[in-house]
N, C-alpha and C positions, 0 to 999 in steps of 0.2 A: 503493499500499500504506500509506504514512503518512498519507494522508487517511483511508482506511478505518479504520485504527488511532484516528485522531484522534477521528472521527465515533463509533465505538464506546465511546471513553473518555467522550465528552460525554454520549451516551446513558445510559451506566452511571452518570454522576454525577448527571443529572437525575432518573433513576429513583430513586436513592439518597436525593437531597434530597426526593422526593416520598414516599417511603416513611418519612422522617424526619419529614415534615410530618405525615402520617398518624398516625404512632406519636405524636408529641407531642400531636396533637388528639385522640387516643384516651386520652391519660393527662390530660385536662383535665376537671374537673367543676365545674359551678357550681351551689351550693346557695343558695336564698333561701327566706325565709318568717318564721316565728314568731320573735319576739324572747324567748319563753320557751325555745325550743330553742336558740336562738342560742349561748349559752355553751357548749353540749354540742358542737354542731356546730363552733364555733370550735377548741375544745380538742382535740378529736378529729382534726380536719383538721391541726391543728399537729404532734401527735404522729405522725399518719399519714405526713405529708410528711417528717418527720426520719427515718422509718424507709425511706421510698420517696422519695430526691430528685429521681426522674423525674416524680413526680405533682404536678399543678398543681391544687390546690383552692381556689375562691373561694367564701367566705361571706359573705351579707348578710342583713339583716333586712327590716323593712317589714310585718311582720304574717303571720298565717295565710292570709288572702284573697288578699294579695300575692303569696304563695309559690305557692298553688294556681292562680292566674290565669297566674303566669309559666311553670308547668308546662304549663297548656293552651296558652299562646301559643310553646311551645317555646323559652322564653328561659332556662329553668333545667333542669338534669337531675334535681335532688332538691329537692322542695319540704318545707320544714319547716312542720309543722302542729300547734298545741297543741288541734285539735278535729278530729272526722271531717269529711270532704269533705260538702258538702250535695247534695242531689239536683239542684239547678239546676245546681251546678258539674259533677257528673257528667254530665248530660246534655249540657251544652255540650262537655265534654270528648270525649265519644263522638262527637258531630256533628263534632269537628274530627280524629278519628281518633287520639285519645289515650286510653290505657287505664290510668287512675290506679290504682296497686297500693299498699297501705298498709302499712307496716312499723312496728310498735310498738317504740318504742327505750327507753322509760323511762315511768315514773309521776311524778305530780306533785301537789301539793295547792295550791290557791289560797288563800294566806294573806291574812288581813283585818288590814290595818296602819294604825296611829294614830302621831300624835307621841308620843314617849317621856313627855311632861308630862301626857298624859291620864289621869285618875283610872279611867277605864273599863277593865275587864281582859276582859270576855266579853260575847259578844251570843248570843241565838238567831237561828236561820235567819228567824224571823218579824221580829225587830227589824231585822235587816240588811236585808231586803226593804223594810221600812217607811222606812228611811232613804234607800236608793236610789230609792224610788218616790216620796218626798215628804211621807210621812206623819208621819215624825219629823224635826224640822230642829234641835233644841237638844240637847245633850249632857246638860243637866240632867233630860231626860225618861226617861234611862238610868241615872242615878245619877251623872252627872258634873258638871261645871262648868256654870254658865250662860253658855254658848258656843255661838255658832252652829256646826253641822256643815258643813263643807266638803267636799262630795263630790267625788271624783276618780274617774273611770272611763276605761276603755280605749275607743278609738274602734271604729267598725263593722266594719274590717278585721282586728280582732284575734280570735283563737281564743279567747283568755283571756276575752274580752267574751262570747263566744257561750255558752261553758261556763258562765260567772257568771249569764247571763241565763236559761239553762236551768235550772241547780240551785238559784240562789237567788230570781230575780224571777219565776220560773215563767212567763217569756213576756211579762211586763209590761213597759213602756217606763220608762228612766231618766228621773229628774226633769229637767226642762228647764235648770235651773241648774247641773247637774253639769259639772265641767271635764274633757273628754274629752283624753287623752293618747295618743300614738302607740307607747308602749313600756313595758315594766316597769320599765326604768330612769327613764323620766320620771315615772311615778307614785311611784316610789320617792322621787325627787329632791324633788318637790313636798310629800309626805307629811312628809318628814324635816325641812323648813324652815316648815311651818305647823302651828301648834298645834292649830288645830280640825278639821284634815283626817281623812279616812278614804279608804283606796283598796285595792287587791288586786293581789297579784303572785303569780308562782311561787315556789316554795320556794327556789329558788337565789338569789333577790334579797333575802333575809333577812340582816339585820344588826342588832346593838345600836343601831343609828342610829335605828331605828323600833321600835314595840312590836307584836308579832303578837298579836291577840285569840284568845281561846278561843272557839270555835264551838260551841254545844251542849255546853259543858263540855270540849270536846277541843282541845288545842293542836295546831297544825299542824306536823307533823315527817314526817321519812322513816319513822320506826317507826309513826307513827299512819295513814299514808297506806298502808303496806305491810299492816297490821293490818286495813284497811277501817273504821277507827273514825271517821276525819276525814271530816266530811260533803261537803267540797267538794274531791273527787278527781278526776283525769282522767288518760288515758293520752296520751303525747306521741308524735307520729308523724313519719316521713319518707315520703313518697309519690315514686314513680317512674312513668315512663311504660311500663307492663308490667314483666316480671321485670326486675330490673336486671342488666347486663352490663357486662363491663370494669371500669372503675376505680369506676364506680358502685357494682357489686356488692361490690367489694374493699372499698370505704370502709364501706358498710352492715354488711358482715360484721365489719368492725373494730368498729364502734360496738356491736355485738351480742355481741363476744368478751367474755372476762373482763377483759382490759384497758381495753376499750371501757367496760364497765359500771363499772368502777373509776372512770373518768373522770366518768361520769354520777354517782356518789355523791360524788366530790372537788367537783363543781359544786352540791353541794347539793339534788340530785334523787334520785329513787328508782329503783334498777337493778331489773333484771327477775329479776337472778339473783345 
């Protein structure tokens, strides 16, 4: 009888531990991707976990392409992206049994930044395209100093680059001497310390340490993006494999809630409501 009781107790304990393990796993979510969306995801995860101590949310960057690839490879649960998924990515996902579902979580403007000492305050989209494709190489051609333009761009894994290429470059290639950076923060850092530099970042990365240029006479801001007057604007996404469930659904619901959208605004981006 004692042996039966002992075996029964052990079985109960093992089943309990298994259930706890499954529960713990179900309360773990990995988020990866866009460095533009990164500040939103990090802050929302921090606040969410304060409200739900049992939740374990891991957030990392790497770029939109990296995040979508991780979702397709089942490495992450939520892929942050600052651009829509590409057809070739979607085809690859379907081939692997993945059903990417897009959730728009905010709006953003791609701000064009220069060193604060730069005399130039505004550019047209045509000027910007000519700078990035190599037709304009000196600030004196735009009313600035006789100074070489140091072009800073994002790398090919970046959703910000994809949007910039579509909206500004109209599909043309970036000049070969452009310095490619892996994140918004890296672009900001190089422009901040390089007097002749020009770069582009999400709204949430603006600060007085750099100067944001007017594009087509419009300054990048939450207000101008919301009104649709700033010409380099785009939605920000979180992608899941199918309709989100469990913790992933709870987290995305939080991001889309009033409190979550308040965090979006605090981080310098444009809330949906």
